[in-house]
C-alpha positions in Angstrom: 97.7 104.9 93.0 95.8 107.9 94.3 97.1 110.4 96.8 94.8 109.1 99.5 96.3 105.6 99.4 99.7 106.6 100.8 100.1 104.6 104.0 102.4 101.7 103.5 104.6 99.4 105.5 108.2 100.6 106.0 109.6 98.0 103.6 107.7 99.5 100.7 109.2 103.0 101.1 111.9 104.2 98.7 115.3 105.2 99.8 115.5 108.7 101.2 117.8 109.5 98.2 114.8 109.3 95.9 112.9 111.8 98.1 115.6 114.4 98.8 118.3 116.0 96.7 120.8 115.8 99.6 123.9 113.6 99.2 127.0 112.7 101.1 127.3 113.8 104.7 124.4 116.2 104.4 121.9 113.4 103.7 121.0 113.2 107.4 117.8 111.1 107.4 118.1 107.4 107.4 114.7 106.3 106.1 111.0 107.0 105.7 109.0 104.9 108.1 105.5 106.3 107.8 103.7 108.4 105.1 100.2 109.7 104.9 98.9 112.5 102.6 99.8 115.2 105.1 102.3 113.6 107.5 105.6 111.7 107.3 107.9 110.2 109.9 111.5 109.5 109.2 114.4 108.2 111.2 117.9 109.6 111.7 120.7 107.5 113.4 123.1 109.8 115.1 126.6 108.6 114.3 130.0 109.7 115.6 131.1 110.4 112.1 128.2 112.9 111.5 129.6 116.3 110.4 127.7 117.8 113.4 128.8 115.3 116.1 131.3 116.7 118.7 132.3 114.7 121.7 129.5 112.2 121.2 126.7 114.8 120.9 124.9 116.6 118.1 123.7 120.1 119.2 119.9 120.4 119.4 119.8 123.2 116.8 120.9 120.7 114.2 117.3 119.4 114.7 116.2 122.2 112.5 117.9 120.5 109.6 116.4 117.2 110.5 113.0 118.8 110.5 113.7 120.6 107.2 114.7 117.3 105.5 111.6 115.6 106.9 109.5 118.5 105.5 111.3 117.9 102.1 110.3 114.3 102.2 106.7 115.3 102.9 106.7 117.7 99.9 108.3 115.0 97.7 106.1 112.1 98.7 103.1 112.9 96.5 105.4 113.4 93.5 107.1 110.1 94.1 103.7 108.4 94.2 103.0 109.8 90.8 106.2 108.3 89.4 108.5 111.3 89.6 111.9 109.8 90.5 114.0 112.9 91.0 113.4 115.0 94.1 112.8 118.7 93.7 114.9 121.3 95.4 113.3 123.4 98.1 114.4 126.2 100.3 113.9 126.7 104.1 112.3 130.1 104.4 111.7 130.4 108.1 111.6 128.5 111.4 109.2 129.6 114.0 108.5 128.4 117.5 111.5 126.1 117.6 111.6 124.7 121.1 113.9 121.9 122.4 113.9 120.1 125.7 117.6 119.0 125.4 120.8 120.8 124.6 121.9 118.0 122.3 121.3 114.5 121.0 123.5 111.6 121.9 125.5 109.7 119.3 124.1 106.2 118.9 120.5 107.4 119.4 117.9 106.9 116.7 115.5 109.8 116.4 112.1 109.9 114.7 111.4 113.2 112.9 107.8 114.0 112.0 106.6 116.6 109.6 102.9 117.5 109.3 101.5 119.7 106.7 99.7 122.7 108.1 99.2 124.7 104.8 100.4 124.3 101.2 99.9 126.7 98.3 100.9 124.7 95.3 100.5 127.7 93.0 103.1 129.7 94.9 105.3 126.7 96.0 104.9 127.6 99.7 104.3 125.1 102.5 104.1 125.3 106.3 104.9 122.2 108.3 104.7 121.5 112.1 107.7 119.3 112.9 108.7 117.3 115.9 111.7 115.1 117.0 111.2 112.1 119.2 113.7 110.0 121.1 113.6 106.2 120.6 111.7 106.1 123.9 108.9 108.2 122.3 109.7 111.3 124.4 109.3 114.6 122.5 112.7 116.3 122.3 112.1 119.3 119.9 109.4 120.9 117.9 109.0 123.8 115.5 107.1 125.3 112.6 108.9 125.5 109.2 108.0 127.4 106.1 109.5 126.1 102.8 109.5 127.2 99.2 109.8 124.9 96.2 110.0 126.8 92.9 108.3 125.3 89.9 111.2 126.3 87.7 114.5 126.1 89.7 116.7 127.5 86.9 114.5 130.5 86.4 114.4 131.1 90.2 118.1 130.9 90.6 118.6 133.4 87.7 116.4 135.9 89.6 118.1 135.7 92.9 
């Protein structure tokens, strides 16, 4: 399968655990629902037992982590299509222009989180993504621009930091 043939129906997508290294309570995204070469859409179901939920609400700034995980899915998707089964580790470098229209997200809500590639430098492992969070009604709740770094050799990178 080539990288251009990446749009599938939701039931063909792998579990998020194959696209992100996050486990346990920090695995926040529920599933991948759309994927194209430079855009993904994922869902997150806000549960009372979420480590970030307090009194039935998740603070809107947690949306940055939802966006970061969607960006991670976007970065991992082409590798997954080429048969790589283990998700690489990436690092959130910066968040710019984060803007939210709400102070929190309600428990029980299903959010859609979108990440669109604006720029990727595979040689240096840097990517810039425009990310958005939508309510189940389709209303835009938050948006921002994330820069991420994915080292080619994680062990070597960790030894230098």
